[in-house]
C-alpha positions as CSV (number, residue, x, y, z in Angstrom):
1,M,-0.1,-0.1,0.2
2,A,1.3,3.8,-1.1
3,S,2.1,5.8,1.8
4,K,0.8,9.6,1.7
5,N,4.4,10.5,0.9
6,D,4.4,8.4,-2.5
7,F,2.0,10.8,-4.3
8,N,0.7,14.3,-4.1
9,W,-2.0,14.3,-7.2
10,I,-5.6,12.8,-6.8
11,C,-7.5,12.8,-10.4
12,I,-11.3,12.9,-10.7
13,T,-12.7,11.7,-13.5
14,G,-15.8,9.8,-15.0
15,G,-18.2,9.3,-16.4
16,E,-18.9,12.9,-15.6
17,P,-17.8,14.1,-12.2
18,L,-19.9,17.1,-12.1
19,L,-23.2,14.8,-12.3
20,Q,-22.2,13.8,-8.9
21,R,-24.0,15.8,-6.3
22,D,-21.2,15.1,-3.8
23,L,-18.3,16.5,-5.7
24,N,-17.8,19.2,-3.2
25,D,-17.9,16.9,-0.2
26,L,-15.4,14.6,-1.8
27,V,-13.1,17.4,-2.6
28,K,-13.2,18.8,1.1
29,L,-12.2,15.3,2.1
30,I,-8.8,15.3,0.1
31,Y,-8.1,19.4,-0.2
32,P,-5.5,20.8,0.7
33,E,-3.3,17.9,1.3
34,Y,-3.4,16.7,-2.5
35,K,-3.6,18.9,-5.8
36,I,-6.3,17.6,-7.3
37,L,-7.1,17.2,-11.4
38,L,-10.8,17.6,-12.1
39,E,-11.4,15.8,-15.5
40,T,-14.7,17.0,-17.1
41,S,-16.6,16.7,-20.4
42,G,-17.0,20.4,-20.9
43,S,-20.6,20.0,-21.4
44,I,-21.8,20.8,-17.8
45,D,-21.4,24.2,-16.3
46,I,-18.6,24.3,-13.6
47,K,-20.4,27.2,-11.8
48,R,-21.8,24.6,-9.2
49,F,-18.4,23.5,-8.3
50,L,-17.3,26.8,-7.0
51,P,-15.8,28.2,-4.9
52,L,-12.8,27.0,-6.8
53,Y,-10.2,25.5,-4.8
54,K,-6.6,26.7,-5.2
55,N,-5.2,23.3,-5.5
56,V,-8.1,22.0,-7.8
57,Y,-7.1,21.9,-11.6
58,K,-9.5,21.6,-14.3
59,D,-8.9,19.5,-17.5
60,I,-12.0,20.5,-19.8
61,D,-12.6,18.1,-22.9
62,F,-13.6,19.9,-26.4
63,K,-15.7,17.1,-28.1
64,L,-15.1,17.3,-31.6
65,P,-17.1,15.8,-34.4
66,S,-16.0,12.3,-34.4
67,S,-16.9,12.2,-30.5
68,G,-20.6,12.3,-31.5
69,M,-20.7,15.1,-28.6
70,Y,-19.7,18.1,-30.8
71,G,-21.8,21.5,-30.3
72,K,-22.2,20.7,-26.4
73,F,-19.2,22.1,-25.0
74,N,-20.3,24.8,-22.4
75,Y,-18.5,28.1,-23.4
76,N,-19.4,29.3,-20.1
77,N,-17.0,27.4,-18.7
78,L,-14.2,29.4,-20.0
79,N,-15.0,32.0,-17.6
80,Y,-14.0,29.6,-14.7
81,M,-10.4,28.6,-15.8
82,S,-7.5,29.9,-13.8
83,D,-3.7,29.2,-14.1
84,G,-3.0,25.5,-14.2
85,D,-6.4,24.6,-16.2
86,Y,-6.4,23.3,-19.4
87,I,-8.7,22.6,-22.8
88,K,-8.1,19.1,-24.3
89,F,-8.8,18.6,-27.8
90,V,-8.7,14.9,-29.0
91,A,-8.7,14.6,-32.7
92,G,-9.9,11.6,-34.4
93,D,-9.2,12.5,-37.8
94,I,-8.6,15.5,-40.1
95,K,-12.0,17.2,-39.7
96,D,-11.5,17.0,-36.1
97,F,-8.1,18.6,-36.2
98,N,-9.6,21.3,-38.5
99,T,-12.3,21.7,-36.3
100,A,-10.1,22.2,-33.4
101,I,-8.2,24.9,-34.9
102,E,-11.4,26.8,-35.8
103,E,-12.6,26.8,-32.2
104,I,-9.2,27.6,-30.7
105,I,-9.4,30.6,-33.0
106,K,-13.2,31.3,-31.9
107,I,-12.2,30.8,-28.3
108,K,-9.2,33.0,-28.5
109,I,-6.7,30.5,-26.5
110,I,-3.9,31.3,-29.0
């Protein structure tokens, strides 16, 4: 069994963690001893996860056409991003790649 000193990050992923009503309670149990990476699909407004904790980082997926979830990204989530957070684009084909470039320009990430 790993001791507390063997790691300092915990990743909360899914399904979709933001669908769990007790997510804030879970974070309170492990915060602030560990840095937390919250992986989310990007389709659910993360506002209910506020207040944001200093050691909680967000990995927000931007679903592209080949995922079947394109068009479901909640652009409001961009308002809750801070240093250390990121948006992840997973391209399955050239159409996805080109769409990712268009979206990156649209949301002014670059």
